[in-house]
C-alpha positions as CSV (number, residue, x, y, z in Angstrom):
1,X,-106.2,-61.9,71.8
2,X,-105.2,-57.9,70.7
3,X,-107.0,-55.6,72.8
4,X,-108.8,-52.4,71.4
5,X,-107.7,-49.0,70.7
6,X,-108.6,-46.7,73.5
7,X,-108.8,-43.3,73.6
8,X,-108.4,-40.4,71.2
9,X,-105.5,-40.3,68.4
10,X,-103.5,-37.0,68.6
11,X,-105.3,-36.0,65.5
12,X,-109.5,-36.1,66.4
13,X,-107.7,-33.7,69.6
14,X,-106.1,-31.6,67.6
15,X,-109.6,-30.9,65.3
16,X,-111.7,-31.0,68.4
17,X,-109.3,-28.1,69.6
18,X,-109.7,-25.8,65.9
19,X,-114.2,-26.5,66.4
20,X,-113.8,-25.2,70.3
21,X,-111.4,-22.5,69.6
22,X,-113.3,-21.3,66.7
23,X,-116.5,-21.4,68.6
24,X,-114.3,-19.2,71.4
25,X,-113.0,-17.1,69.2
26,X,-116.7,-16.4,67.3
27,X,-118.4,-15.6,71.3
28,X,-115.6,-12.9,71.5
29,X,-116.6,-11.6,68.4
30,X,-120.2,-10.7,69.9
31,X,-119.0,-9.6,72.8
32,X,-116.4,-7.1,70.9
33,X,-119.2,-5.9,69.2
34,X,-121.9,-5.5,70.9
35,X,-118.9,-3.3,73.1
36,X,-119.4,-1.5,70.3
37,X,-122.6,-1.2,69.9
38,X,-122.9,-0.2,74.1
39,X,-120.5,2.6,73.6
40,X,-122.4,4.3,70.6
41,X,-125.3,4.4,71.9
42,X,-124.5,5.4,75.5
43,X,-122.8,8.2,73.3
44,X,-126.1,8.7,71.1
45,X,-127.7,8.8,74.2
46,X,-125.8,11.4,76.0
47,X,-126.2,13.9,73.2
48,X,-130.2,13.6,73.1
49,X,-129.4,14.6,76.3
50,X,-127.6,17.3,75.9
51,X,-129.1,18.8,72.4
52,X,-131.6,20.8,74.8
53,X,-129.7,22.2,76.8
54,X,-126.9,23.0,73.9
55,X,-129.8,24.6,71.8
56,X,-130.5,27.0,75.5
57,X,-127.4,28.3,75.3
58,X,-127.2,28.3,71.3
59,X,-130.8,30.6,71.3
60,X,-128.0,32.4,74.4
61,X,-125.4,33.3,71.9
62,X,-127.5,35.1,69.3
63,X,-129.6,36.8,72.0
64,X,-126.8,38.7,73.4
65,X,-125.9,39.1,69.4
66,X,-126.6,43.3,69.9
67,X,-126.3,45.2,66.7
68,X,-127.9,43.4,63.9
69,X,-125.4,43.5,61.3
70,X,-122.1,42.1,63.6
71,X,-121.1,38.3,61.9
72,X,-122.2,34.9,63.7
73,X,-118.5,33.8,64.2
74,X,-118.1,30.4,64.9
75,X,-119.1,27.9,68.0
76,X,-116.1,25.8,67.9
77,X,-115.7,23.1,70.4
78,X,-117.1,24.0,73.7
79,X,-117.6,22.2,76.9
80,X,-121.1,21.1,77.1
81,X,-122.1,22.3,81.1
82,X,-122.5,19.5,84.2
83,X,-121.4,17.1,80.7
84,X,-117.5,14.8,81.5
85,X,-116.3,15.5,78.0
86,X,-118.9,16.7,75.3
87,X,-118.6,19.5,73.7
88,X,-120.6,21.5,70.9
89,X,-119.8,23.5,67.8
90,X,-121.9,24.9,65.7
91,X,-121.5,27.6,63.1
92,X,-124.2,29.9,61.6
93,X,-125.6,31.4,58.1
94,X,-128.6,34.0,57.5
95,X,-129.9,35.1,54.0
96,X,-127.8,37.6,53.0
97,X,-130.5,40.1,51.7
98,X,-132.3,40.0,54.8
99,X,-129.9,40.1,57.8
100,X,-129.5,38.1,60.6
101,X,-132.8,39.5,62.1
102,X,-135.1,37.6,59.9
103,X,-133.5,33.7,61.0
104,X,-130.8,31.8,60.9
105,X,-129.2,28.5,60.8
106,X,-127.2,27.4,63.2
107,X,-125.2,23.3,62.1
108,X,-124.4,21.6,65.3
109,X,-122.4,19.4,65.8
110,X,-122.7,17.8,70.0
111,X,-120.5,15.3,70.0
112,X,-118.0,12.6,72.5
113,X,-114.3,12.8,72.2
114,X,-114.1,8.8,72.5
115,X,-110.0,7.6,72.0
116,X,-108.9,10.9,71.3
117,X,-111.3,10.5,68.3
118,X,-114.5,12.4,68.1
119,X,-117.7,11.2,67.8
120,X,-121.2,12.5,68.1
121,X,-124.1,14.1,65.6
122,X,-125.7,16.9,63.7
123,X,-128.8,18.3,63.9
124,X,-129.3,21.9,62.7
125,X,-131.2,24.1,63.9
126,X,-133.2,27.6,61.9
127,X,-133.9,30.4,65.5
128,X,-135.7,32.9,64.5
129,X,-134.1,36.3,66.4
130,X,-136.6,37.1,69.9
131,X,-138.4,40.5,69.0
132,X,-136.4,43.4,71.1
133,X,-138.4,45.5,73.2
134,X,-137.9,48.5,70.7
135,X,-139.1,45.8,67.9
136,X,-142.3,45.6,70.0
137,X,-143.3,49.2,69.9
138,X,-142.1,50.3,66.8
139,X,-144.4,47.0,65.8
140,X,-147.6,48.1,67.7
141,X,-147.3,51.4,67.3
142,X,-147.4,50.5,63.2
143,X,-150.4,48.2,63.9
144,X,-152.7,51.5,65.1
145,X,-150.9,53.9,62.6
146,X,-152.4,51.3,59.6
147,X,-156.0,50.9,62.3
148,X,-158.0,53.0,59.7
149,X,-161.3,55.1,61.9
150,X,-164.0,53.4,59.9
151,X,-163.7,50.3,61.0
152,X,-164.2,51.7,64.1
153,X,-168.1,50.8,64.2
154,X,-168.7,55.0,63.9
155,X,-172.5,55.5,63.5
156,X,-173.7,56.6,60.4
């Protein structure tokens, strides 16, 4: 009497290993994708958290400009204070007819160095310069000189 064969054939074992390998490669691909998304989310969160500070730094840079005819030079790869591997750059543009005192548009990039490449986010700031004390005094004098005596509530 012949016995029934027991166990698996070599072909069945190889097919089972191939199916297992495909599953493992898929899971490793998911881990790799999740790691990349985590890095991207962390970088975006860091740049978002640093954005108000960068805006304040750029505002201070513009407030330090005294000469209204001065050319606003770009800011290139300046480290964000208190942040490791986080930098910002900015370019400025103004209305040529009215000059920078009418307002400045700043294209700002906040980025982190990741594997030797700059990765970050950009945003646009529309900044109106703060008035100097001299400008406020001139405006107050001008406003007083435009008030007519008839509007001061005199008797008839």
